[in-house]
N, C-alpha and C positions, 0 to 999 in steps of 0.2 A: 309360635307354631313349631311343633315338633317335626323332626325329619320324616317320620312315617306319614304324617299328615300332608307334608309337602309332596312326597312321592305319590300318595293317593290322589292328591289334587292334580298333579301332572298327568298321571295315567288317566284320570277321568276326563281331563281336557283333551287328551289324545283321542279318547273315545268320541267326544263331541265333534272333533275335527274329522274323525273317520266317518261320521254320519254325513257331513258335508261332502266328503270324498265319495261316498256311495252315490249321492245325487249327481255329482259332477262326472264321475267315471262311468257310471251306468248310462246316464243320459248321453254323454259324448259317444260312448260305444254304440248305442242304439242308433244315434244319428249317423255315425260313420258307416255302420252296416247297411242302413237304409239308403243313404245317398251316395256312399263311396263307390258303388258298383254300377253307377248309372251315368248318363251324360252322353252328349253328342260330341264327337271329336271335331276340333278345329283344324281344317286342312291348311298346311303351310303353302306359301306362295310359289316356291320353286317347283318346277316340274321337269321330268326327264322323259326322253323318248324311249320307246320300247327297245330293249337291248343295250341301253346306255348304262354305264356303271354309276352307281349311286354310293357316295361315301356316307356312312352312318356313324354318328357319334352318340352312342347310348343304346340301351336295350329295351326301350319302351316305345317302339315305333310301329305304326300300322302303315302298310303300303296299299295305296288305292290305285285302281286302274280306270282309265277312261277309254271308251271305244264302243263302236256299234256291235251289238250282239255279243258282248263280252261275258264270258263265264269264268269264274275264279278257278274252277278245276282245269281249264285249258291253259292257264298261264302258270309258268314256273318261275319262282323267285329263288335265285341261287346265291349263296354266300361262298366266298373263297375258302373259308375255314370249316364251316359246318355243313356245307352242301345245301340241298333244297330246304326251304322253309315250309312248314305246313301250310297247305292252301286253304283259303277260306277262313271265316271267323271261327273261333273256338265255340264249343257247344253252348257255353253260357252267354254268348254274344251274337246269337243268330239274328237278332233284330238289326244288327249292323251289316248284314250281307250287302246291302246297298245303301248309299247315302245320297240324298238330293242336296247338292251344293248350289246355292243361288247363282254363283258366277261361273261354275264349271260344269253344271249339269249333273247327270247321274254318274256316281262313282261306285265301282265294285270293289269290295274288300278282297284284296289279293292274298295278303299274308301278314303276319306279325312276327317279330323276333322276341316277343315277351314270354311266350309260353314254352319254356324248356330249352330254348335255343339261344338265349341271350348272349350277345357278344359286345364287349366294350367299345371297340372301334373296328370297323371293317367296311367291306363294300358288298353291295347287292346288285344283281343284274336280274331284271324281270323281263320276260319275253314270252310271247305266245300269240296265237291267232286272234285277230281283232283288237289287240292292245295297241292303242295309239300313244298314250302318255301314262306316266307313273307319277303319283303324288304321295306325300307323306303327311302323317299327323301324329301327335302324341296319343297314346292309348289312355282314355279316361277310366278304364276299367282294370286297374292293376290289382294283382293279388295282395299287394301290400296293404291296400285300403281295408280289405276284409280281415287280414291278420291284425291290423291295428285296432279295428272295431272289436274283435274277439278279445284282444288283450285288455282293452278298456273295460269290457264287461266282466272279465275275470278279476281285474283290479277292483272293480266295484264290489264283487263278491267277497274278496279278501278284506276290503275295508268294512263291509257289513259284519263279517265275522269278528274283526277286531273291535268294532263298536259294541257288538253284543257282549263280548267277553269283558271288555274293560268297564263298560257302564254297569254291567251286572255285578262285577266284583267290587266296584267302588261305591255302591249304593250306601246310603246312610244306615246306621244300625236300626233306626226306627222303621225304615222302609223294609228292611230285611225281616223284622219281626212280623210285620203285617202280611207278608206273602207266604 
């Protein structure tokens, strides 16, 4: 087998592998985009009283409030470094304005430190009328999931382009004459 034939065979094999990559990357990206921005958060066990300082390790936290006639707009969650956190759920998560927890009752979405105010380690104090307790959960709707899904779909497109070019260039001479 000549060197040129070996190179042609290797390039053709990379094109076949790229076809598999198209299926895997595009499928994974679509699944990530569809399911990655959904989900109900799991509320952690610890709880804090209104006005009590909460130490936060991470930047992907939702703060939930519990109390009678509680409105997210009436409660302020402050960080020492960044000041007040945006009140209420982001526009793309309005379905999380309230959460019915089986053991804690109705919880109101107070704030998150994920959208634009992320801080690695810090403290938060939430206080306001009607607030009895503050709880935390991880945010199941992170922007990273969306970016990862888009990245996979783009990688699927690149793999499709590579497969098209390599498989077209390495066709047999008989197949080229027929087309």
